[in-house]
Phi, psi and omega in degrees: 000145179300127180304328179293329181279324188298311185269002181077007183304318183295334181286334186253340182258108182294343180266357180296141180257132177288158175295155178306136177089354179250121182289158177303320181297321180293319180298318181290349177096002177289143178059028180238027178302124182266142178243161172220160175219141184231119181299334180296340180266002181252151174298131183207142178270342185251015177051047180297138181242021180287137171228147179216152182218153179160202178293155181305315181299313183291319180294317180299315178297315180295321179295322177297312179301317180296316181298321182285315186278320183270331186244001174062028174284158173274142177282098181231158176301327179295317178296317179301319178292321177297316180293318178303319179292338179273349178295141179233155176293135178279137176264122179305143182305326181294338180259349183285000000 
């Protein structure tokens, strides 16, 4: 992880430079709401304990792949909507 991002330095230092490919908005934390999904909170016959976190789009895509490959669900719009509804806001470790 970029050292500027890790310690929050980029959020407080107006002269901090983002890493190449990272927009100023992303460094400031705008549009970076992280979501998580935890298989332990979903109905499961195999007691899956996988949890994942990240941007809504990435977590939703990864959860769909996981549901299809590990749990043998069909990739349907209904499943995607169910998983989207199961996404929760990630609480930063410092606040947990």
